[in-house]
C-alpha positions as CSV (number, residue, x, y, z in Angstrom):
1,X,37.1,15.2,7.5
2,X,38.9,18.4,8.2
3,X,40.7,20.2,5.4
4,X,44.4,19.9,6.2
5,X,46.3,22.8,4.6
6,X,50.0,23.2,3.9
7,X,50.0,26.2,6.3
8,X,48.7,24.0,9.1
9,X,51.3,21.3,8.5
10,X,54.0,24.0,8.5
11,X,52.8,25.5,11.8
12,X,52.8,22.1,13.4
13,X,56.3,21.3,12.2
14,X,57.6,24.5,13.6
15,X,55.9,23.8,16.9
16,X,57.1,20.2,17.3
17,X,60.1,19.6,15.0
18,X,58.3,16.4,13.7
19,X,58.4,15.2,10.1
20,X,56.0,16.5,7.5
21,X,54.1,13.3,7.1
22,X,53.9,12.7,10.8
23,X,52.4,16.2,11.2
24,X,49.9,15.6,8.4
25,X,48.9,12.4,10.0
26,X,48.5,14.0,13.4
27,X,46.3,16.8,12.0
28,X,44.2,14.2,10.2
29,X,43.8,12.2,13.5
30,X,42.8,15.4,15.4
31,X,40.5,16.9,12.8
32,X,42.9,19.8,12.2
33,X,43.2,20.9,15.9
34,X,46.8,22.1,16.2
35,X,47.1,21.8,19.9
36,X,45.6,18.4,20.0
37,X,47.9,17.4,17.2
38,X,50.9,18.5,19.3
39,X,49.7,16.2,22.1
40,X,49.1,13.4,19.6
41,X,52.7,13.6,18.4
42,X,54.1,13.8,21.9
43,X,52.2,10.7,22.9
44,X,53.6,8.9,19.9
45,X,57.1,10.1,20.8
46,X,57.4,12.0,17.5
47,X,57.6,15.6,18.7
48,X,61.1,16.7,19.4
49,X,59.8,19.6,21.5
50,X,56.4,21.1,22.3
51,X,57.0,24.8,22.0
52,X,54.4,26.4,24.3
53,X,55.1,30.0,23.5
54,X,52.7,31.6,21.0
55,X,54.3,32.5,17.7
56,X,54.8,36.2,17.0
57,X,52.1,36.9,14.5
58,X,51.3,40.6,14.8
59,X,53.4,43.7,14.4
60,X,53.7,46.7,16.8
61,X,55.7,47.3,20.0
62,X,56.1,46.2,23.6
63,X,56.8,49.2,25.9
64,X,58.1,49.2,29.4
65,X,58.2,52.0,32.0
66,X,59.3,52.1,35.6
67,X,59.3,54.7,38.4
68,X,60.6,53.8,41.8
69,X,58.8,50.8,43.2
70,X,56.4,50.6,40.3
71,X,56.7,49.4,36.7
72,X,54.4,48.7,33.8
73,X,54.5,46.9,30.4
74,X,52.1,47.3,27.5
75,X,51.7,45.8,24.1
76,X,50.4,48.0,21.2
77,X,49.7,46.2,17.9
78,X,49.8,47.5,14.4
79,X,49.2,45.8,11.0
80,X,52.7,46.4,9.7
81,X,56.2,46.8,11.1
82,X,56.5,50.0,9.0
83,X,53.9,51.6,11.2
84,X,55.6,50.3,14.3
85,X,58.6,52.4,13.3
86,X,56.5,55.5,12.9
87,X,57.4,58.2,15.4
88,X,53.8,58.9,16.4
89,X,53.1,55.3,17.0
90,X,56.2,54.9,19.2
91,X,55.3,58.0,21.1
92,X,51.9,56.6,21.8
93,X,53.3,53.3,23.0
94,X,55.8,55.0,25.3
95,X,53.2,57.3,26.7
96,X,50.7,54.4,27.3
97,X,53.3,52.7,29.4
98,X,53.9,55.8,31.5
99,X,50.1,56.3,32.0
100,X,49.8,52.6,33.0
101,X,52.0,53.3,36.1
102,X,49.1,55.4,37.6
103,X,46.3,53.0,36.7
104,X,44.9,49.9,38.4
105,X,46.9,47.7,36.0
106,X,43.9,46.6,33.9
107,X,43.4,47.2,30.2
108,X,40.1,48.9,30.8
109,X,41.7,51.2,33.3
110,X,44.4,52.2,30.9
111,X,42.0,52.7,28.0
112,X,39.8,55.0,30.1
113,X,42.7,57.0,31.6
114,X,43.2,60.6,30.4
115,X,45.8,61.1,27.7
116,X,48.2,64.0,28.7
117,X,47.8,67.3,27.0
118,X,44.3,66.6,25.7
119,X,40.7,66.0,26.8
120,X,40.8,62.5,25.3
121,X,41.0,59.1,26.9
122,X,43.9,56.9,25.9
123,X,41.5,54.8,23.7
124,X,40.1,57.9,22.0
125,X,43.6,59.2,21.3
126,X,44.5,55.8,19.7
127,X,41.4,55.9,17.5
128,X,42.4,59.3,16.3
129,X,45.9,58.0,15.6
130,X,44.3,55.2,13.5
131,X,42.5,57.8,11.5
132,X,45.6,59.8,11.0
133,X,48.0,57.0,10.1
134,X,45.4,54.9,8.2
135,X,46.2,51.5,9.7
136,X,44.4,49.5,12.3
137,X,46.0,49.6,15.8
138,X,45.2,47.9,19.0
139,X,46.1,48.5,22.7
140,X,46.2,44.8,23.5
141,X,47.3,44.3,27.1
142,X,48.9,45.8,30.1
143,X,50.5,44.6,33.4
144,X,51.9,46.3,36.5
145,X,54.3,45.2,39.2
146,X,54.8,46.9,42.5
147,X,57.1,46.3,45.5
148,X,57.2,48.0,48.9
149,X,61.0,47.7,49.1
150,X,63.6,46.6,46.6
151,X,63.5,47.1,42.8
152,X,61.6,46.2,39.7
153,X,64.1,45.5,36.9
154,X,63.3,45.5,33.2
155,X,64.7,44.3,30.0
156,X,63.7,44.9,26.4
157,X,64.8,42.5,23.7
158,X,65.2,43.7,20.1
159,X,65.0,47.2,21.4
160,X,64.5,49.8,18.6
161,X,64.3,52.8,21.0
162,X,64.6,53.3,24.8
163,X,62.0,51.1,26.5
164,X,60.5,49.9,23.2
165,X,61.0,46.5,21.5
166,X,59.7,43.1,20.6
167,X,60.0,41.4,24.0
168,X,59.5,43.3,27.3
169,X,60.2,41.8,30.8
170,X,59.6,43.0,34.3
171,X,61.1,41.3,37.4
172,X,60.1,42.3,40.9
173,X,62.7,41.7,43.6
174,X,61.8,42.5,47.2
175,X,64.7,43.2,49.6
176,X,66.2,45.8,51.9
177,X,69.6,45.2,50.3
178,X,71.7,47.5,48.1
179,X,69.6,48.9,45.3
180,X,72.3,49.0,42.7
181,X,73.3,45.4,43.3
182,X,69.6,44.4,43.2
183,X,69.1,46.2,39.9
184,X,72.0,44.3,38.4
185,X,70.7,41.0,39.6
186,X,67.1,41.9,38.5
187,X,68.3,42.7,35.0
188,X,70.1,39.4,34.7
189,X,67.0,37.5,35.8
190,X,64.9,39.6,33.4
191,X,67.2,38.6,30.5
192,X,66.8,35.0,31.7
193,X,63.0,35.3,31.5
194,X,63.2,36.8,28.0
195,X,65.3,33.8,26.9
196,X,63.5,30.9,28.6
197,X,59.9,32.1,28.8
198,X,58.8,30.4,32.0
199,X,55.1,29.8,32.5
200,X,55.1,30.5,36.3
201,X,57.2,31.5,39.2
202,X,57.0,28.0,40.8
203,X,55.0,24.8,40.6
204,X,52.1,26.3,42.5
205,X,51.6,28.9,39.8
206,X,51.2,26.4,36.9
207,X,47.7,26.3,35.6
208,X,45.8,23.2,36.8
209,X,44.6,22.5,33.3
210,X,48.2,22.4,32.1
211,X,49.2,20.0,34.9
212,X,46.4,17.7,33.9
213,X,47.4,17.9,30.3
214,X,51.0,16.9,31.1
215,X,49.7,14.1,33.3
216,X,47.5,12.7,30.6
217,X,50.3,12.7,28.1
218,X,52.5,10.7,30.6
219,X,49.6,8.3,31.2
220,X,49.1,7.6,27.5
221,X,52.8,7.3,26.8
222,X,53.0,4.7,29.5
223,X,49.7,2.9,29.1
224,X,49.6,-0.6,30.6
225,X,51.9,0.1,33.5
226,X,50.7,-0.9,37.0
227,X,49.0,1.9,39.0
228,X,51.8,2.3,41.6
229,X,54.4,2.5,38.8
230,X,52.2,5.0,36.8
231,X,51.9,7.3,39.8
232,X,55.7,7.4,40.2
233,X,56.1,8.0,36.5
234,X,53.7,11.0,36.6
235,X,55.3,12.4,39.7
236,X,58.8,12.2,38.2
237,X,57.6,13.5,34.9
238,X,55.9,16.5,36.4
239,X,58.9,17.3,38.5
240,X,61.0,17.4,35.3
241,X,58.4,19.5,33.7
242,X,58.4,22.0,36.5
243,X,62.2,22.3,36.3
244,X,61.8,23.2,32.6
245,X,59.0,25.8,32.9
246,X,59.0,27.4,36.3
247,X,61.4,30.3,36.8
248,X,62.8,29.4,40.3
249,X,63.6,25.9,39.2
250,X,65.2,26.7,35.8
251,X,69.0,26.6,35.4
252,X,70.2,30.2,35.4
253,X,71.1,31.2,31.8
254,X,74.1,33.1,33.1
255,X,75.4,30.1,35.1
256,X,73.9,26.8,34.2
257,X,75.3,25.1,37.3
258,X,72.7,26.9,39.5
259,X,69.0,27.4,39.5
260,X,67.4,30.8,39.7
261,X,66.4,29.9,43.3
262,X,70.0,29.2,44.2
263,X,71.2,32.4,42.6
264,X,68.7,34.4,44.8
265,X,69.9,32.7,48.0
266,X,73.5,33.4,47.2
267,X,72.7,37.0,46.3
268,X,71.6,37.7,49.9
269,X,75.3,38.0,51.0
270,X,76.2,40.3,48.1
271,X,73.3,42.7,48.4
272,X,73.2,42.8,52.2
273,X,69.9,41.1,52.9
274,X,67.4,38.3,51.8
275,X,66.1,38.6,48.3
276,X,62.6,37.4,47.3
277,X,61.4,37.2,43.7
278,X,57.9,38.5,44.0
279,X,56.8,38.2,40.4
280,X,57.6,38.6,36.8
281,X,55.9,39.6,33.5
282,X,57.0,38.7,30.0
283,X,55.4,40.1,26.9
284,X,56.4,38.9,23.5
285,X,55.0,40.9,20.6
286,X,52.0,39.2,19.0
287,X,52.2,35.9,20.9
288,X,49.0,34.0,20.6
289,X,47.6,36.1,17.8
290,X,46.9,34.2,14.6
291,X,47.9,36.2,11.5
292,X,46.5,35.3,8.1
293,X,49.3,34.6,5.8
294,X,48.9,35.8,2.2
295,X,51.1,35.1,-0.8
296,X,54.7,36.3,-0.6
297,X,55.8,39.4,-2.5
298,X,57.1,37.5,-5.5
299,X,53.8,35.6,-5.8
300,X,51.8,38.8,-5.5
301,X,53.7,40.4,-8.3
302,X,53.3,37.3,-10.5
303,X,49.5,37.3,-9.8
304,X,49.1,40.9,-10.6
305,X,51.2,40.5,-13.8
306,X,48.9,37.7,-14.9
307,X,45.8,39.9,-14.5
308,X,47.4,42.8,-16.5
């Protein structure tokens, strides 16, 4: 039997909103598998919400940079928030995003790119920075967006300096319309993405494994229903799911009476031409990274006092 810890129960409660004993029971049933326990609770109707976004578990910064019809976002991790506020660390994150504009958009391409003002690669420069600051750092990921016409808008949430923060979003709008109006619209949509964390642009972009997972949950919650009824339940359930998690189908946070898709259609008259949302990127600092939780500061002091 898996060892169910208090930390695991706490994590599951935060993910689902279910009660402590229900979470403990779900973890016991699934041998300590957190994601399987989320599904178990949902099947039992005990989860108030299945929060898909990874929890922020690492420090550092997300940096965004744009130039014309190109934009990039990078995530650089550090062990502590103290280092994330270091001027040298911030300068590196900002420069890495600028360099990414002229790469192929892959992590390897960025790591191997030349760092300005030196004979080093970006990765080598980071390693030297690690030696100087004395804390482990990691260039974790990078994404690029490009459009042939239109704009790429950006938004940084919890910004601590220009282009640097905890959440970075890029939104690519393709249009021949007015650039200023497109930029305003793009920033509004970028703020929407930061708030709602959609998993895809539309239903076609949702991972097939995710669709199958949602379908299985619906099947198990409605076990015993006739096949023709079950099919309608699954179709209806998936349609509701897509409205929650796909950007174009979500209610616009700035006007809940309209979907993002409707907002884009209406924008055509305001900007002077059709507007197509070509893509988006959302980076939240540390999402998906598991961070080992040690004792809190008070406990540490008490432990040290006991050893003295």
